[in-house]
A tleap script that builds the chain and sets N, CA, C and O, in Angstrom:
source leaprc.protein.ff14SB
mol = sequence {
  NMET ARG SER ASN PHE ASN THR THR GLN GLY
  LEU ALA TRP ASP GLN ILE ALA LYS GLU ARG
  LEU GLY THR GLU PHE ARG MET HIE GLU LEU
  LEU SER ALA ASN TRP LYS SER ARG GLY VAL
  LEU LEU PHE SER GLY ASP ILE SER VAL ALA
  VAL PRO GLU VAL ALA SER GLN ALA THR LYS
  SER PRO ALA GLU SER LEU PRO PRO TRP LYS
  CARG
}
set mol.1.N position { -57.000 52.542 -52.773 }
set mol.1.CA position { -57.667 53.338 -53.231 }
set mol.1.C position { -57.809 54.272 -51.737 }
set mol.1.O position { -57.690 53.903 -50.568 }
set mol.2.N position { -58.060 55.386 -52.220 }
set mol.2.CA position { -58.443 56.313 -50.583 }
set mol.2.C position { -59.946 56.426 -50.283 }
set mol.2.O position { -60.796 56.593 -51.158 }
set mol.3.N position { -60.153 56.337 -49.196 }
set mol.3.CA position { -61.644 57.218 -48.778 }
set mol.3.C position { -61.247 58.324 -47.453 }
set mol.3.O position { -60.244 58.669 -46.828 }
set mol.4.N position { -62.371 58.549 -47.474 }
set mol.4.CA position { -62.266 60.021 -46.870 }
set mol.4.C position { -63.207 60.108 -45.464 }
set mol.4.O position { -64.407 59.868 -45.594 }
set mol.5.N position { -62.740 60.409 -44.277 }
set mol.5.CA position { -63.326 60.358 -43.020 }
set mol.5.C position { -63.697 61.296 -42.515 }
set mol.5.O position { -62.693 61.904 -42.144 }
set mol.6.N position { -64.841 61.995 -42.171 }
set mol.6.CA position { -64.812 63.459 -41.023 }
set mol.6.C position { -64.947 62.966 -39.947 }
set mol.6.O position { -65.760 62.119 -39.580 }
set mol.7.N position { -63.846 63.675 -39.184 }
set mol.7.CA position { -63.573 63.744 -37.986 }
set mol.7.C position { -64.735 64.358 -36.964 }
set mol.7.O position { -65.662 64.705 -37.696 }
set mol.8.N position { -64.982 64.563 -35.941 }
set mol.8.CA position { -65.897 64.908 -34.991 }
set mol.8.C position { -65.220 65.883 -33.913 }
set mol.8.O position { -66.280 66.237 -34.428 }
set mol.9.N position { -64.812 66.400 -33.308 }
set mol.9.CA position { -64.342 67.573 -32.466 }
set mol.9.C position { -63.946 66.768 -31.492 }
set mol.9.O position { -64.636 65.887 -30.979 }
set mol.10.N position { -62.414 67.158 -31.115 }
set mol.10.CA position { -61.544 66.280 -30.061 }
set mol.10.C position { -61.195 64.452 -30.974 }
set mol.10.O position { -60.451 63.578 -30.528 }
set mol.11.N position { -61.492 64.427 -31.448 }
set mol.11.CA position { -60.602 63.323 -32.285 }
set mol.11.C position { -58.900 63.248 -32.170 }
set mol.11.O position { -58.429 64.383 -32.249 }
set mol.12.N position { -58.351 62.687 -32.081 }
set mol.12.CA position { -56.717 62.527 -32.388 }
set mol.12.C position { -56.601 61.530 -33.191 }
set mol.12.O position { -57.524 60.745 -33.411 }
set mol.13.N position { -54.941 61.425 -33.943 }
set mol.13.CA position { -54.904 60.538 -34.898 }
set mol.13.C position { -55.096 58.975 -34.672 }
set mol.13.O position { -55.801 58.125 -35.216 }
set mol.14.N position { -54.164 58.959 -33.632 }
set mol.14.CA position { -54.420 57.722 -33.070 }
set mol.14.C position { -56.253 57.080 -33.173 }
set mol.14.O position { -56.648 56.250 -33.992 }
set mol.15.N position { -56.589 57.349 -32.747 }
set mol.15.CA position { -58.043 57.030 -32.431 }
set mol.15.C position { -58.749 56.993 -34.204 }
set mol.15.O position { -59.631 56.208 -34.552 }
set mol.16.N position { -58.247 57.796 -34.905 }
set mol.16.CA position { -58.855 57.779 -36.042 }
set mol.16.C position { -58.181 55.905 -36.543 }
set mol.16.O position { -58.703 54.795 -36.645 }
set mol.17.N position { -57.031 56.381 -36.696 }
set mol.17.CA position { -55.884 55.044 -36.879 }
set mol.17.C position { -56.534 53.801 -36.390 }
set mol.17.O position { -56.297 52.769 -37.019 }
set mol.18.N position { -57.331 53.749 -35.342 }
set mol.18.CA position { -57.621 52.527 -34.300 }
set mol.18.C position { -59.225 52.400 -35.328 }
set mol.18.O position { -59.520 51.305 -35.808 }
set mol.19.N position { -59.852 53.253 -35.485 }
set mol.19.CA position { -61.247 52.880 -35.630 }
set mol.19.C position { -61.339 52.496 -37.514 }
set mol.19.O position { -62.052 51.736 -38.170 }
set mol.20.N position { -60.209 53.479 -37.876 }
set mol.20.CA position { -60.266 53.061 -39.493 }
set mol.20.C position { -59.427 51.980 -40.272 }
set mol.20.O position { -59.777 51.219 -41.174 }
set mol.21.N position { -58.219 52.143 -39.650 }
set mol.21.CA position { -57.136 51.100 -39.794 }
set mol.21.C position { -57.160 50.158 -39.157 }
set mol.21.O position { -56.226 49.410 -39.445 }
set mol.22.N position { -58.057 49.637 -38.072 }
set mol.22.CA position { -57.590 49.110 -37.038 }
set mol.22.C position { -56.604 48.536 -36.206 }
set mol.22.O position { -56.589 47.428 -35.669 }
set mol.23.N position { -55.713 49.535 -36.178 }
set mol.23.CA position { -54.780 49.987 -34.991 }
set mol.23.C position { -54.339 51.192 -34.714 }
set mol.23.O position { -54.156 51.951 -35.666 }
set mol.24.N position { -54.143 51.522 -33.749 }
set mol.24.CA position { -53.747 52.560 -33.761 }
set mol.24.C position { -51.568 53.152 -34.232 }
set mol.24.O position { -50.909 54.190 -34.300 }
set mol.25.N position { -51.291 51.145 -34.472 }
set mol.25.CA position { -50.134 51.493 -34.954 }
set mol.25.C position { -49.780 51.764 -36.186 }
set mol.25.O position { -48.668 51.510 -36.650 }
set mol.26.N position { -50.822 52.364 -36.864 }
set mol.26.CA position { -50.921 52.509 -38.491 }
set mol.26.C position { -51.129 53.859 -38.857 }
set mol.26.O position { -51.597 54.126 -39.964 }
set mol.27.N position { -50.767 54.926 -37.866 }
set mol.27.CA position { -51.081 56.410 -37.457 }
set mol.27.C position { -49.915 56.935 -38.608 }
set mol.27.O position { -50.139 57.788 -39.467 }
set mol.28.N position { -49.109 56.485 -38.484 }
set mol.28.CA position { -47.820 56.974 -39.913 }
set mol.28.C position { -48.909 56.967 -41.268 }
set mol.28.O position { -49.205 57.927 -41.979 }
set mol.29.N position { -49.242 55.986 -41.333 }
set mol.29.CA position { -50.163 55.797 -43.079 }
set mol.29.C position { -51.071 57.131 -43.094 }
set mol.29.O position { -50.989 58.049 -43.910 }
set mol.30.N position { -51.991 57.019 -41.957 }
set mol.30.CA position { -52.398 58.319 -42.072 }
set mol.30.C position { -52.143 59.640 -42.255 }
set mol.30.O position { -52.668 60.346 -43.116 }
set mol.31.N position { -50.916 60.153 -41.025 }
set mol.31.CA position { -49.952 61.396 -42.017 }
set mol.31.C position { -49.241 61.321 -43.005 }
set mol.31.O position { -48.703 62.306 -43.511 }
set mol.32.N position { -49.106 59.911 -43.517 }
set mol.32.CA position { -48.527 60.172 -44.605 }
set mol.32.C position { -49.864 60.577 -45.585 }
set mol.32.O position { -49.725 61.529 -46.352 }
set mol.33.N position { -50.499 60.217 -45.566 }
set mol.33.CA position { -51.684 60.539 -46.776 }
set mol.33.C position { -52.537 61.731 -46.340 }
set mol.33.O position { -53.519 62.118 -46.975 }
set mol.34.N position { -52.075 62.301 -45.173 }
set mol.34.CA position { -52.957 63.740 -44.842 }
set mol.34.C position { -51.393 64.408 -44.612 }
set mol.34.O position { -51.021 64.120 -43.474 }
set mol.35.N position { -50.296 65.268 -45.400 }
set mol.35.CA position { -49.358 65.855 -44.498 }
set mol.35.C position { -49.436 67.364 -44.087 }
set mol.35.O position { -48.798 68.035 -43.275 }
set mol.36.N position { -50.296 67.602 -44.815 }
set mol.36.CA position { -50.786 69.156 -44.508 }
set mol.36.C position { -51.109 69.177 -43.281 }
set mol.36.O position { -50.728 70.096 -42.555 }
set mol.37.N position { -51.690 68.405 -42.937 }
set mol.37.CA position { -52.641 68.575 -40.970 }
set mol.37.C position { -51.452 67.798 -40.356 }
set mol.37.O position { -51.563 67.854 -39.131 }
set mol.38.N position { -50.529 67.204 -40.668 }
set mol.38.CA position { -49.458 66.293 -39.599 }
set mol.38.C position { -49.460 67.426 -38.164 }
set mol.38.O position { -49.294 66.906 -37.061 }
set mol.39.N position { -49.647 68.908 -38.247 }
set mol.39.CA position { -49.270 69.433 -37.253 }
set mol.39.C position { -51.027 69.344 -35.983 }
set mol.39.O position { -51.272 69.834 -34.881 }
set mol.40.N position { -51.680 68.625 -36.771 }
set mol.40.CA position { -53.194 69.037 -35.637 }
set mol.40.C position { -53.217 67.762 -34.762 }
set mol.40.O position { -52.966 66.614 -35.129 }
set mol.41.N position { -53.519 68.133 -33.701 }
set mol.41.CA position { -52.983 67.215 -32.379 }
set mol.41.C position { -54.790 66.638 -32.144 }
set mol.41.O position { -55.128 65.465 -31.982 }
set mol.42.N position { -55.608 67.705 -32.186 }
set mol.42.CA position { -56.863 67.228 -31.773 }
set mol.42.C position { -57.890 67.769 -33.056 }
set mol.42.O position { -57.379 68.783 -33.533 }
set mol.43.N position { -58.715 67.540 -33.509 }
set mol.43.CA position { -59.257 67.401 -34.611 }
set mol.43.C position { -60.717 68.174 -33.985 }
set mol.43.O position { -61.370 67.786 -33.016 }
set mol.44.N position { -61.073 69.722 -35.106 }
set mol.44.CA position { -62.353 69.767 -34.750 }
set mol.44.C position { -63.477 69.228 -35.660 }
set mol.44.O position { -63.137 68.561 -36.637 }
set mol.45.N position { -64.569 69.420 -35.465 }
set mol.45.CA position { -65.748 68.712 -36.351 }
set mol.45.C position { -65.578 69.009 -37.528 }
set mol.45.O position { -65.181 70.153 -37.752 }
set mol.46.N position { -65.872 67.887 -38.926 }
set mol.46.CA position { -66.186 68.030 -39.616 }
set mol.46.C position { -64.767 68.392 -40.791 }
set mol.46.O position { -64.855 69.033 -41.839 }
set mol.47.N position { -63.422 67.700 -40.158 }
set mol.47.CA position { -62.659 68.062 -41.041 }
set mol.47.C position { -62.421 66.551 -41.852 }
set mol.47.O position { -62.816 65.467 -41.424 }
set mol.48.N position { -61.731 66.762 -43.032 }
set mol.48.CA position { -62.164 65.784 -44.362 }
set mol.48.C position { -60.712 64.835 -43.857 }
set mol.48.O position { -59.705 65.529 -43.991 }
set mol.49.N position { -60.488 63.801 -43.462 }
set mol.49.CA position { -58.806 63.068 -43.695 }
set mol.49.C position { -59.412 61.993 -44.831 }
set mol.49.O position { -60.505 61.481 -45.072 }
set mol.50.N position { -58.044 61.952 -45.393 }
set mol.50.CA position { -57.633 60.876 -45.965 }
set mol.50.C position { -57.327 59.563 -45.694 }
set mol.50.O position { -56.215 59.276 -45.249 }
set mol.51.N position { -58.449 58.446 -45.974 }
set mol.51.CA position { -57.584 57.255 -45.352 }
set mol.51.C position { -57.195 56.618 -46.400 }
set mol.51.O position { -57.808 56.728 -47.461 }
set mol.52.N position { -56.078 55.827 -46.262 }
set mol.52.CA position { -55.447 54.582 -47.153 }
set mol.52.C position { -56.090 53.527 -47.458 }
set mol.52.O position { -56.857 53.278 -46.528 }
set mol.53.N position { -56.200 52.608 -48.459 }
set mol.53.CA position { -56.958 51.034 -48.234 }
set mol.53.C position { -56.093 50.577 -47.344 }
set mol.53.O position { -54.873 50.730 -47.278 }
set mol.54.N position { -57.125 49.776 -46.397 }
set mol.54.CA position { -56.679 48.238 -46.186 }
set mol.54.C position { -56.318 47.400 -46.514 }
set mol.54.O position { -56.999 46.651 -47.214 }
set mol.55.N position { -55.041 47.120 -46.154 }
set mol.55.CA position { -54.652 45.578 -46.953 }
set mol.55.C position { -55.663 44.634 -45.882 }
set mol.55.O position { -55.751 44.735 -44.658 }
set mol.56.N position { -56.282 43.819 -46.684 }
set mol.56.CA position { -56.781 42.818 -45.645 }
set mol.56.C position { -56.077 41.581 -45.384 }
set mol.56.O position { -55.172 41.148 -46.097 }
set mol.57.N position { -56.527 41.022 -44.328 }
set mol.57.CA position { -55.637 40.277 -43.681 }
set mol.57.C position { -55.584 38.421 -44.427 }
set mol.57.O position { -54.792 37.479 -44.469 }
set mol.58.N position { -56.982 38.761 -44.903 }
set mol.58.CA position { -57.212 37.330 -45.712 }
set mol.58.C position { -56.734 37.449 -47.216 }
set mol.58.O position { -57.625 37.089 -47.986 }
set mol.59.N position { -55.702 37.811 -47.775 }
set mol.59.CA position { -54.923 38.044 -48.802 }
set mol.59.C position { -53.630 37.157 -48.066 }
set mol.59.O position { -53.023 36.454 -48.873 }
set mol.60.N position { -53.240 37.112 -46.949 }
set mol.60.CA position { -51.592 36.814 -46.459 }
set mol.60.C position { -51.871 34.880 -46.511 }
set mol.60.O position { -52.866 34.300 -46.076 }
set mol.61.N position { -51.033 34.441 -46.969 }
set mol.61.CA position { -51.129 33.214 -46.608 }
set mol.61.C position { -50.605 33.176 -45.164 }
set mol.61.O position { -50.118 34.067 -44.468 }
set mol.62.N position { -50.933 31.453 -44.845 }
set mol.62.CA position { -50.770 31.281 -42.960 }
set mol.62.C position { -49.321 31.397 -42.652 }
set mol.62.O position { -48.819 31.654 -41.558 }
set mol.63.N position { -48.666 31.146 -43.899 }
set mol.63.CA position { -46.923 31.367 -43.490 }
set mol.63.C position { -46.678 32.819 -43.422 }
set mol.63.O position { -45.824 33.160 -42.603 }
set mol.64.N position { -47.444 34.058 -44.349 }
set mol.64.CA position { -46.556 34.880 -44.404 }
set mol.64.C position { -47.828 35.752 -43.125 }
set mol.64.O position { -47.952 36.977 -43.122 }
set mol.65.N position { -48.536 34.940 -42.274 }
set mol.65.CA position { -49.020 35.702 -40.781 }
set mol.65.C position { -48.380 35.393 -39.316 }
set mol.65.O position { -48.660 35.781 -38.181 }
set mol.66.N position { -47.191 34.338 -39.966 }
set mol.66.CA position { -46.069 33.596 -38.756 }
set mol.66.C position { -44.953 34.706 -38.366 }
set mol.66.O position { -44.480 35.366 -39.291 }
set mol.67.N position { -44.650 34.869 -37.458 }
set mol.67.CA position { -43.148 35.487 -37.188 }
set mol.67.C position { -41.983 35.204 -38.090 }
set mol.67.O position { -41.741 34.005 -38.230 }
set mol.68.N position { -41.368 35.872 -38.599 }
set mol.68.CA position { -40.038 35.238 -39.683 }
set mol.68.C position { -39.787 33.934 -38.380 }
set mol.68.O position { -40.122 32.834 -38.819 }
set mol.69.N position { -39.438 33.902 -37.381 }
set mol.69.CA position { -38.297 32.820 -37.310 }
set mol.69.C position { -39.455 31.753 -36.846 }
set mol.69.O position { -38.933 31.019 -36.007 }
set mol.70.N position { -40.593 31.443 -37.027 }
set mol.70.CA position { -41.823 30.025 -37.267 }
set mol.70.C position { -41.618 29.975 -38.887 }
set mol.70.O position { -42.298 29.007 -39.228 }
set mol.71.N position { -41.168 30.398 -39.763 }
set mol.71.CA position { -41.336 30.188 -41.082 }
set mol.71.C position { -40.672 29.126 -41.575 }
set mol.71.O position { -40.757 28.845 -42.770 }
savepdb mol mol.pdb
quit
């Protein structure tokens, strides 16, 4: 399920990803969910951005959270 986030002036994709998804390295998920706005570098105020649902870390088993060489 997706939620919407209203931007403030000057926000960038990586800032939204860090705030809403927990890390800026998930910015690609925001871009995929907002394909028509992918060319925006800095947002103006009050633009609605779709934010995909964040998978909870609690749903992963301890073995799944380890790197492959430690499993």
